[in-house]
C-alpha positions, 0 to 999 in steps of 0.5 A: 500499500502506497499510503502508510498513514492517516492523520485525520480520522474521527471517533465516538469522541466527536459528539452526537454520533458524528464520529461512529467508530471507536479508537479500537475500531479505527486502529483495527481498520488501519492496521488491517489495511497496512497502515503504520500510523494513524491519528485520532483527530476528533473536532475541535472544542468550539465545535458546538454539535460535534466537538470533543469535550475537554473533559473527555481527553484523559479517557481518549488517552487511555483508549489510545494506549489500550489500542497500542497494546493490541495493534503494533502501530503508532497511534497519535492523539490529536485535534481538528481545531477550528479557526474561530476569528479573523485574527486566526485564533483557534479553539485550543489553549496553552494547557491543550498542548501537553496532550497533543501528538499532532495538531490539525486545523481547518474552517468549520460551520457551527463554531463558537467564535471569540466575540459576537462580531467575529461570529457574524462577521467571520463564521456566519459570513463564511457560512452564507458564502457557501450557501450563495456561492459567492465569496467577496474579494474582501472576505477572501482577503479576511479568510487568508489573513486568518489562516496566515495568522493561524500558521504564524501563531500556533504549531499547526501540522496540517491544514485540512480541506483547504478552500472548503467553505472558507475561501482563501487566496491559495498562493498566499497561503501556501507561501506561508505553509511553505514558510512554516513547514505546514502540511497541506491536506488532500482530503479523502472525502473532498477537494476544496482546491481546484486542480490549479490550486493544488498545483499552485501549492506543489509550485510553492514548494508545499508538501501534501498529506493525503488523509481519509477524513474518516467518520467511520471505521471502514473509511479509515485509510480511504485516501483514493481522492487525493491520491488520484489528484496527484497522479492526475496532475503528475505532481511527484509522489515525493510531494506527498509525506505519507506516500512510502514514507512517514513525516516528521511531525512537530510533536507537540508533547515533547517540544512545546513548552508553556512560555513558548506557546501564545494563548489562543486570543493573543494576537501574533507580533512576530513570525516565530513559531510557537514551539520549537521543532 
């Protein structure tokens, strides 16, 4: 199998049955498909319908440790954090880093923002843009700056389903993704980017990761949509970090020191990464 890792899978810890499988079931599916690494990355804390609750993190950690004893593979604990403001704030705080092996980030509907103004001007505005199939240049600029600020403010490993719902200037985002060593996901459920935008990321020197975005065990490792895009566009597989290889992630548990991580509501003032690599 060409794809050796799936870093975007949801479990029953994504509330309201949004994730269908237990950690054990996801891990078994990954192992049986020949994967060597899997991440459990449930929705972030401010996702009001589906987000994981902080109080459930200890049990999730235990489930992961139990699954590791059953399957000889690496199982990572992560979260698919939400961009919750035009300033690039995410729904994580300093203390969350101690539990994370990997940090994914994307925009989602129905998240709680940092203020009423941001709730309507950023979150709801993007939802309406999707409904009416039109995003103004001003909103695209606002969204682009949100992604750029997030990458410079937090140690994000992967941007998930880029340009889905929240439209951005892909070239500008890709430039900072390259600068910050942030991976661009080609999602197994949807490709928010056009072929030309995917090629733009490649030409900018970005690296891709192909994930399933599985919400049930049977979908774990189902990465054909992203792989087909890579082959169709004749992008070298060397640009895909989990194709016949495993990437070096930013390893938050071992590298994230409290004094090096900026709180979620603090506006970035420099381009310095929030945790050492």
